[in-house]
C-alpha positions in Angstrom: -14.2 22.7 -13.1 -15.8 20.2 -10.7 -15.5 20.4 -7.0 -12.7 18.1 -6.0 -13.3 16.6 -2.6 -10.5 15.1 -0.7 -11.2 11.5 0.1 -10.9 10.7 3.8 -9.4 7.5 4.9 -11.9 4.9 5.9 -11.6 3.7 9.5 -11.2 0.0 9.8 -11.7 -2.0 13.0 -9.2 -4.8 12.9 -10.9 -6.4 15.8 -13.9 -7.1 13.6 -12.0 -9.6 11.5 -12.6 -13.3 11.9 -10.0 -14.9 14.1 -8.6 -17.1 11.3 -8.3 -14.0 9.0 -6.6 -12.1 11.8 -4.1 -15.0 12.4 -3.2 -15.1 8.7 -2.7 -11.3 8.8 -0.3 -11.7 11.8 1.6 -14.5 10.0 2.0 -12.3 6.9 3.2 -9.3 8.9 5.6 -11.5 11.0 7.0 -13.2 7.9 7.8 -9.7 6.4 9.6 -8.8 9.6 11.6 -12.2 9.5 12.8 -11.4 6.0 13.9 -8.0 7.1 15.7 -9.3 10.2 17.5 -11.9 8.1 18.8 -9.0 5.9 16.9 -10.2 2.9 14.5 -7.3 2.6 15.1 -3.6 2.9 13.8 -2.0 6.1 11.0 0.4 5.1 11.8 4.1 5.3 15.5 3.6 5.5 16.6 1.9 2.3 19.0 -0.1 4.5 19.4 -3.8 5.0 19.8 -4.7 8.6 20.6 -8.1 9.8 19.6 -9.4 13.3 19.4 -13.1 13.4 18.2 -13.2 17.0 15.1 -11.2 16.1 14.6 -13.3 13.0 14.6 -16.5 15.1 12.1 -15.0 17.5 9.8 -14.0 14.7 10.1 -17.3 12.8 9.3 -19.2 16.1 6.2 -17.1 16.4 5.2 -17.8 12.8 5.7 -21.5 13.5 3.4 -21.3 16.6 0.7 -19.5 14.7 0.9 -21.9 11.8 0.5 -24.8 14.2 -2.5 -23.3 15.8 -4.2 -22.2 12.5 -3.5 -25.4 10.5 -6.4 -27.5 11.9 -8.8 -24.8 10.8 -7.9 -24.3 7.2 -8.2 -26.2 3.9 -5.4 -28.4 2.6 -4.2 -25.9 0.0 -3.9 -23.2 2.6 -2.0 -25.6 5.0 0.4 -26.3 2.1 0.9 -22.5 1.6 1.5 -21.9 5.3 3.9 -24.8 5.6 5.8 -23.6 2.5 6.1 -20.1 3.9 7.4 -21.4 7.2 9.9 -23.8 5.4 11.2 -20.9 3.3 11.8 -18.8 6.4 13.5 -21.7 8.3 15.7 -22.7 5.3 16.8 -19.2 4.7 17.5 -18.7 8.4 19.6 -21.9 8.5 21.5 -20.7 5.5 22.4 -17.4 7.1 23.2 -18.8 10.6 
């Protein structure tokens, strides 16, 4: 039997990411939170759906701000994807409000 070595997690310095990559990561994280706050995604670790439209609005506004700042620095197809994500969040929020 071979020696089984436990793999240790690799440390990752998030600050080493390029600013644009970091902003895209923030947008992704915030959009997941927006879906959760709208009650359209289960809150991790709870198996519960919790709705808080005030928090959803705050998060969507932050995504909007980040998309506006990032847009001049990305290619057209990425702009389209970012705007599509933002529109999906805004439309779903409006439907639930």
